[in-house]
N, C-alpha and C positions, 0 to 999 in steps of 0.2 A: 435129749440133751443138746443145747445150742452153745457153741463156743464162738464168741465174737472176736474182734480185732484186739490188739494190745491196748492197755489202759491209756486213757487220755492224761497227759502229763499235768494239765492244769485243772484237773477235776478229781475229787477224791471218792466219787461214786457213792457218797452217802445220800441216797435218794429216798424220798418218802412217797413218790408216785412214779410208776414205772416209765411214764412218758418223759420224765426228767432225765433219764440216762442220755449222755451225750452222743452215743453211737446210734444216731437217728435211723439209718437204713436197717440195721439189725433189729432195733426195737419195732419198727414198722412191720417187718416180716413176722416177728413173733406175735404181735398183736393180730395180724391177719390169720395166723394159724391157731391161736389159743382156743378157739371154739371147736377145733377138730381133733384135739388130743386131750387125753385125760389129765396129763400133767406135762408141763414144760420145765426143764431144768436149765436155767440160764446161768452160765459161768463166765465171770469177767474178771480180768486183772484190775488191781486197785493199788492206790498209794497207801491204803490203810487196810488192815485186816479186821473186819467187823464181826468175826466169830460166826454165830449161827445164821443161817440163810434167812432171808425176808420173804414172806409170801405175799404176792399180789394176785389174788384170785387163785388160779391154778398155775401160776408162774412162780417157780421156786428160784429166787435170785441169790446167787452166791458171789461174794467178793472175796478174792484171794490175793494176798500180798506175798511176794517172794523175794529172797535174797540169794545171791550167787553161791553156788557150791561146786565142788569138783572142778576148780579152775574155770568157772563160768559155763561149763557144759550142761550142768543140771542145776536147777533152781529149786528152792523150797516151794515155789509156786507149782512147779511140775509135780512134786511129791503130793502136794495138797490136791491138785487136780486129779491125779491118779486115784487118790483116796475117795474123792467125790464120785468118780467114774465107777470104781469098784463097788461102792455102796449102792450106786444106782443099778448096777448089774445085779446085785444081791436082791434088790427090791423088785425089779421089773423083768429080770431074765432077758431072753432073747427078743422080748417086746420092746426093749430099749432101742431107740434109733438116735444116731448122732448126726446133727447138721452143723458142719464146721465152716466157719468164715474166717478162721485164723491160720496164718502161715508160721506160727510160732513152733519151737521145738516140742513143746508140750502136746500140741496137736498131732505131731508125727508119732509121739509115744503112744497116744491114745489110738491112733490109726492102726499101729501094729498090734496093740492089745485087742482092739475090736476084730481084727482079722483072725487072731488066734481063737477068740471067743465066739466068732461067727456073729458078731453084732454088726448091723448095717451102719456104715460110716460113709456119709455123703459130704464131699467137699465142694463148696461154692466159691469159685475164684471170682473176685470182684475187681481184680487189677492185674497188671503185669509187673515183672521184676524191675523193669526200668524206672518205675515210680519210687523204688526204694534203693537208689544207687549207693547210698552209704553202706548198705549191708548186701551188696549185690551178690557176692560169692555164696554167702550163707543162704540168701533168699533163693537163689537158683537151685541149690541143693534141696532146700525145703520144698520148693515147687515140684521138683523132679520126684521126690520121695512120695509126696501126697498124690501126685498124678499116677504113680505106679501102684500104690497100695490101697487107695480109697475104693470103696465099693462102687461109687458112681461119681462122675465129675460133672459139675454144673458151672455155667458162667452166665453173665447177663448181657453179653453182646458179642457179635461175630469177630470183632477185632481181638478181644481176649481169647476167644476160642482158637483163632488161627495162630496166635502166639503160643498157646499151650500145645497145639499140635506140632509145632516145631520141636518141642522138647520130647513128645511122645506121640508120634504120627499114628500109631495103631489104636489109641485110646478113643472111646466114644465119649465125646463132649457134647452135652445137651445145653441149648440156650434157654434159660428161664429169665426173661427180662424183669426189670423192676416195674412197679405199678404206681399209678397216681391215685391218691385218695380223693373221694368225692367232694371234699371241702375246698379243693383247688379248682376254682371255676370263676368265670367273669362275674363281677358284681356291679352294683350301681354306685359304688364309691367314686367320688370325684378323682379323676386321674390327672396328674401333672406330667405331661410328656417330656418335660425337661428334667425330670428326676431320674437319675440313673441308679441302679441297684446292683449290689454284689452281696451274695449269700455264700458263706463257706468258712472254713478254717483259715486262720491268719498265720500261715507258715510260708517258707520260701518257695515250696513246690507249687503253691497256688498262684504265685506271681502277681499278687495284688499291687506290688510296686510297679509293675508294667502298666496296670490300669491307672494308677495315680499319675504316671508320667504322660499317659495319653490324655488324661482328663486336664492336665495343666496346659497341653497344646489346644485342647477344645475350648478352654476358657478364653483363649486369646481371640476367638472368632464368634463365640456365641455367649450372649449374656444370660444371666439368671439360670444357669444350669447348676444342679446340685448332685453330689454323689453320696449315697447312703451305704455304709458298709456294715453288714450284719455278720457277727461271728467273733470268736475269741481265738487266741493262739499266741505263740511265742513271739511273733513278729509285730504285735499290736503297737508296742512303743516305737519300734523303728519306723513303722508305717506312719505313725502320728508325726514323728520328727520329719519324715520325708515330705509329708504334706505341708509342713510349715516351711521347709526349705524351698519347696516349689512355689510357695506363695498362694496356695489354694486351701489353706486350713479353714478359713471362714466358709468355704463351699463344700467341705467334706465333713460328714458326721459319722463317727464310729458308734454304732448303736449297741455293740456287745452281743451277748447271747440273748436270743429271743426264742421263746417257746415255739415249737414247730407248728402248733395249731394257730399261731398268730401270723405266720408267714403269708397266708393268702391276703391279708389286709395290706401288707407292704407291696406285694406283687401286683395288686389291683390299683394301688395309689401311684406307683411309679411307671414311668414311660417305657423303660426297657431294662433288661437284665444283661450284665456282661460277666462271662466267666473266662478269665485270661489264662487259666492253667493249660499246660500241654498234655501231661500224663494224668489221666483219669480212668477209672473203671466204668462206671455208669452213674454220672452225677445226676441225681433225681431233680436237682434244682432246675435243670433245663426243662424237663417235662412239667414240673410244677408251675414254672413261669408261663410256658406255652399254654397249659391248661387254663390259666387265668386270662389268656388273651394278651399276654405281655410279650412283645417281640424280644428275641434272644440274639446276642452277638457272642460267639465263642471262637476258639481257635480252630484253624483248619487242620485238625488232627484226626487220626482214624476213629477214636472213640466217639467223636462228635458227629462225624459224617453220617453214621447209621442212625444215631438217636434222633437228630433233628430232621434228616431226610429232606433236605431243600426247604425247610420251614424256619430257617434262621440265616443270618449273615455269618459266614466263616471267614476268618481273617488269617493272613500269614502270621505264623506264631511269633516271630522275632522282630516285628516291625511296630514300634510305638506310633509311628506316623500313620500306618495303615489302620491301626486300631482307632486312632482319633478320627480318621477320615470315615470309617465305617459308622462310628457313633454320630458323627456330624450328619452324614447322609441320612441316617434313620430319623434323626431329630427334625430335619428340614423337609423330608419327603413324606407327606401324609399318605399318598397312595401306596408307597412301599410299606409304611407302618401298618396300614390297614390289611395289606395283602399278607404280610408275615403274621399278624395277629390272628387272621382266619385260618391260615395254614397251620399255625401252631396248635390251635384248639383242635383241629381235625387230626393232626399227628398224635397229640397227647391222648386222644380218645381211644387209641389202639392199645393202651397199656392198662389193662384192667386188673383189679385185685383178684377177681374170681378166677381168671386164667392162672395167675401166679399160684394161688392156693391149690388148685386142681393138679398142677404139675408137680409141686413139692410133695403133696400127699402121695401121688403115684410113685415118685422115685424113692420115697422112704418106705414103701410097702415091702 
């Protein structure tokens, strides 16, 4: 049984192909594991309740909608999830394993039940509480409870591991990094080095406004540069208005949601990728771009330092001017561009799907 993150607010989860689900990292992990388990039960929050689960091969996909109960402490979603869990225990007994990517209250309830029933419950932390400051007190409590009661704790990079150990120093936390799929690789597509790419959600935490401000400075000194923004989110309209206010709307194109399998095309067509966010867990987009030979610029934050490992330009987080200067430097310096392209391909080659699958299977046994 796999429990993903909370539902995407701008997506109703009514999918007809499993790859269409918006939680790309979780979907990628499930697809990597699907041939090694008899059946995978994937449970996701949704804006709609679609009743019976949908089968995608051996993946049983549940969408659950919930309303608040008991003064917000318990939701109907939690009741439904417990029902799915108990029915799964009835079907599979102790052969059932839970791989949890969620910090929701429902995950903690299932963690307690799993402990009582001696079901292996593995929590995979992909981020730190600082990334969810709106709910920081609750998130801190959820992290601590899952750290305390999960059968095994995983995370995808040393920064998150060190942060978790501050909460629970005696816990054994194992690093199981993300992986890059084989279709992310250099191609013969014509590349325009003056095309800048952003891929990710469009919300305030991703700080795309920071990138737009830097791009407006860049436009003053370099001609024919373009910014392509891939992704959807609640900030789309605000970002579009900001691009107009900054006078760069004609050079910025918001492409919306693009299927993950089509991202290699854009990464091979553009000259560089910029990720302006400060708080991340393990943004696969960095590895995917590097695997395509596309140089990366990201913030000088702990999550990025280990992932890129000197194969990208790191920029002081709160300086629009520094970000604009880094982009300008990479656009105008062909030797640096080539160096980062080669180092990026080499670094990304260390993150293989086979290693991920082997480690997950081992910890679930």
